[in-house]
C-alpha positions as CSV (number, residue, x, y, z in Angstrom):
1,X,111.6,172.4,9.3
2,X,110.9,176.0,10.3
3,X,112.3,175.4,13.8
4,X,115.5,174.1,12.4
5,X,115.8,177.1,10.1
6,X,115.6,179.3,13.2
7,X,118.5,177.4,14.7
8,X,120.6,178.0,11.7
9,X,120.4,174.5,10.3
10,X,120.5,174.0,6.5
11,X,118.6,171.1,5.1
12,X,118.9,169.8,1.6
13,X,116.4,167.2,0.5
14,X,117.1,164.9,-2.4
15,X,115.3,161.9,-3.8
16,X,117.5,159.0,-4.7
17,X,117.0,155.3,-5.3
18,X,117.3,153.3,-2.1
19,X,120.4,151.4,-3.3
20,X,122.1,154.7,-4.1
21,X,121.7,156.1,-0.6
22,X,124.9,154.3,0.5
23,X,126.9,156.3,-2.1
24,X,125.3,159.7,-1.6
25,X,124.9,160.0,2.1
26,X,127.5,161.0,4.7
27,X,125.1,161.2,7.7
28,X,126.1,158.6,10.2
29,X,122.6,158.3,11.7
30,X,121.0,157.7,8.3
31,X,123.7,155.2,7.4
32,X,123.1,153.4,10.7
33,X,119.4,153.3,10.0
34,X,120.0,151.9,6.5
35,X,122.3,149.2,8.0
36,X,119.6,148.1,10.4
37,X,117.1,148.1,7.5
38,X,119.4,146.0,5.4
39,X,120.0,143.6,8.3
40,X,116.3,143.2,9.0
41,X,115.6,142.5,5.3
42,X,118.4,139.9,5.0
43,X,118.0,138.1,8.3
44,X,114.5,139.0,9.6
45,X,115.9,140.2,12.9
46,X,118.0,143.1,14.3
47,X,121.1,143.0,16.3
48,X,121.2,146.1,18.6
49,X,125.0,146.0,18.6
50,X,127.6,146.5,15.9
51,X,130.9,144.7,15.9
52,X,133.9,147.0,15.9
53,X,137.2,146.2,14.2
54,X,138.8,145.4,17.6
55,X,136.2,142.8,18.4
56,X,134.2,144.9,20.9
57,X,130.4,145.2,20.4
58,X,128.9,148.7,20.6
59,X,125.2,149.6,20.9
60,X,123.9,151.0,17.6
61,X,121.5,153.4,19.3
62,X,123.2,156.3,21.0
63,X,121.9,159.1,23.2
64,X,122.7,162.3,21.4
65,X,124.5,165.0,23.5
66,X,124.1,167.9,21.0
67,X,122.6,170.9,22.7
68,X,122.5,169.3,26.1
69,X,123.5,172.1,28.4
70,X,126.5,171.4,30.6
71,X,124.5,172.5,33.7
72,X,121.8,169.9,33.0
73,X,124.0,167.3,31.5
74,X,124.9,165.2,34.5
75,X,121.3,164.4,35.5
76,X,120.2,163.9,31.9
77,X,123.0,161.3,31.4
78,X,122.2,159.6,34.7
79,X,118.6,159.4,33.6
80,X,119.6,158.0,30.1
81,X,121.8,155.4,31.8
82,X,118.9,154.4,34.0
83,X,116.7,154.1,30.9
84,X,119.3,151.7,29.3
85,X,121.6,153.8,27.2
86,X,125.2,152.8,27.0
87,X,126.4,154.7,24.0
88,X,126.6,158.5,24.1
89,X,127.1,160.5,20.8
90,X,129.2,163.5,21.6
91,X,131.8,165.9,20.2
92,X,134.2,168.4,21.9
93,X,132.4,171.4,20.5
94,X,129.2,170.5,22.4
95,X,131.1,171.7,25.5
96,X,129.5,169.2,27.9
97,X,132.0,166.4,28.0
98,X,133.2,167.2,31.5
99,X,129.7,166.8,32.8
100,X,129.2,163.7,30.7
101,X,132.4,162.2,32.2
102,X,131.3,163.1,35.8
103,X,128.0,161.3,35.2
104,X,129.6,158.3,33.7
105,X,132.0,158.0,36.7
106,X,129.1,158.4,39.2
107,X,127.0,155.8,37.5
């Protein structure tokens, strides 16, 4: 956790009952992991996709774009696509969406 502290991250750890995590957590990655855990417990198998409300299926595992420098982004995305990623987790304040778009078009 020390490395995260140097980056200015604030981490709060709480212990809650497993069934209460759904009500107390707003972290999308944690909720995604819980959904997969629940699916595995109920069905004995995992679906790597999630059905969106428009009927499209989206991969549940995404390649995170946070702190991917724009100058390195294009090659990193092309490598991720080659490795099988089809879902990229990004936000406008990452300031790398132009390079991401260029790599997606090129792929």
